[in-house]
N, C-alpha and C positions, 0 to 999 in steps of 0.2 A: 548465229541463229538465236532469235529471241524466243523464249519459252513462255507460255501463257502465265505461268506462275511468277514471271518477272526476271528469271535468270537468263543470262546470255551464255551460250555454250559453243564450243568448237566441236564440229563433227567431221568425220571423214568416212569414206566408203569402206566398209568392212565386209568382204565377201562379195556376192553378186548384187545384193539389193539393200540389205539392212545397214543403215548407218550406225556408227558407233560414236558415243559421246567420248571425246578425248579429254576435255577439260571444262569445268564450270568456272566461268569468270566471275568470281564472287566480288571482285573489286568494282564491278559495274552495277552492283546492287545499290538501290536508292534508299532503302530503309522502309519502303512502302510495301514490300513483298509480304505475302501471307503464307503461313505454313499450311500445306495441303494435308488434310486427313482423309484417308479413304473411308467412305461411308460404310457402316456395318450392315445397313439395310438397303435394298434396291429402292431407288427413288420413285420407281413406277409402281411396283406391286407390294413393297414392304418386306419381302422375304429376305433372309440372310444373304449376305454377299461373302464369298470366300474365294481363295485361290484353288484351282483344280489340282488334285493330286495326280501326278503322272505315274505311269507304270515303273518308273525308274527311281522311286523313292525321293523324287524331287517334287516341288510344286511349281506350277506355271507362274510366270511373271504377271499375268493378267488376272483380274478378279472377275468373278461371274456371279450372277444371280442364281440361287439354288432352286428357284421355282421353275420347274419344267414347263409350266403354262404361263409364264410371265408374258404379258402383252408386248413388252418391248423386245424380248427375245424372239417372239413369234413374228413381230413386224420385221425385224432385222433379217430373219430367216427368209421371209417372203420376198423382201427386196433383193436379197442375194440370189434367190432362186430365179426370179424373173430376169435379173441381170445376166446370170449364166446362161439361161435359156434364150437370151436376147429377144425377149418379148418387149419390144420398144414402145408399144402402145400403153404399157402399164408402168408407171413410175411410183415413187413412194406416196405421193398424194392420192393417186388413184387407189392404191392398196389401202390407204387409210379410209377412204370413202367406202370401198367395198366391204371392209371390215365393220365400219360403223353401221352400214345398212344390213349387215348380217348375211351378205352374199358369199363371203369367204371366211374361213377360219384357218385354212392351211393351203399348201400349194396344190394339193389334189383338187380342191374346190374350184380353182381357176379353170380346170379342164371341163367342168360341168356347167360353166356359165353359158347362158343363152342371151341372144340379142334382146329378148323381151325383159330379162332381168335387169339389164343395164339401161335400155332406152327410156324407161320410166323415171329414171333418177334425174333430179334437177341438174342442169348443165351438161347432160348427156343426151344427145339426139340419136335418132335412128342410125344415121351414118357413122357416128363415132362408136356406137354400140356394135355395129357390124364390123367395123375395122378392128376393134378389140377382139371380138370372138373369132374373126378370120385369122388374125395374127396368132392367137393361141392355138387354133387348129393347125396352122402351118408348123408350129413348134412342138406338136405332140410326139414326133419321132426325132430323137436326138441320139448322138453317139453315147455309148455306155460311159465313157470317161467324163463326158459333160454332165450326164445325169448324176454320177457319183459325186462330182464336184459341187453340183447344185444342191445336194442334200445338206451341205454345210457340216459335214462330219469333222469334229475337231482334229486338227493336224493333217487333214486330207485336202491338200491344195490341188491345183491343176496337174502338176507333174505326178504326184502320188496317185491321183485318180487315173491318169494315163497308164501308169505302171500296173495298177490293179486291173484295169480293163484289158490291157495287153495279156496279162498272165491268165486271167480267168475267162475272158471272152463273153460271158453272159452274166446277167444280174443274179440268176439262180445260183451260179457257181460262186459268186462273191458272197451271197447270203449264207451259203452252206460251208464257207471256208473256216478252217480252224486257225486259232491264233498262231500256233507254231508255223503253219504253212505260210501265213501272211508275212511273218517275220523273216522267212527264208527268201522273200522277194528282194532283189537288189534295191537299195535306198530306203527300205522300210524297216524301222527298228521298233523297239518295245514301246516307245511313246505313242507311235501311230497305232 
């Protein structure tokens, strides 16, 4: 496998999904490789970038922008949300456009969109606006597990969202849960 930085590596399946790098083939380097340095500031909003502290006295491998209102983080969260909700009429470019036009700033705003909000935009006609609004209306009711996953809570993937939904049954119960109680659920540890 060739990595963007120029190295060739050997990987193998480790566990169910995540591959593990077994060896970096340094002998295949050409000398044109560049050392990667992680940026200290977010390239979108300029806020500090750091690794997240986990509840287990460890830090995550990934780096995050520290700005809760970072436009890139907000956009990514919206893309994730519509993907999980399977709102197929709305893709990343449509989200960009709706944000640029001031129609949405978060996922809740999607459910307040009206046909008239969209139909007046360039490249959107009455029919496409109706399709978008109708698709959103159909997706207003989803399983609790899907809703929890759509929120993009760190460390809460599909399986953990299902476990939480199964254990608590309602969003209200999840919201009032205590940390010790959540950790008692099978497959959920201190990091989650």
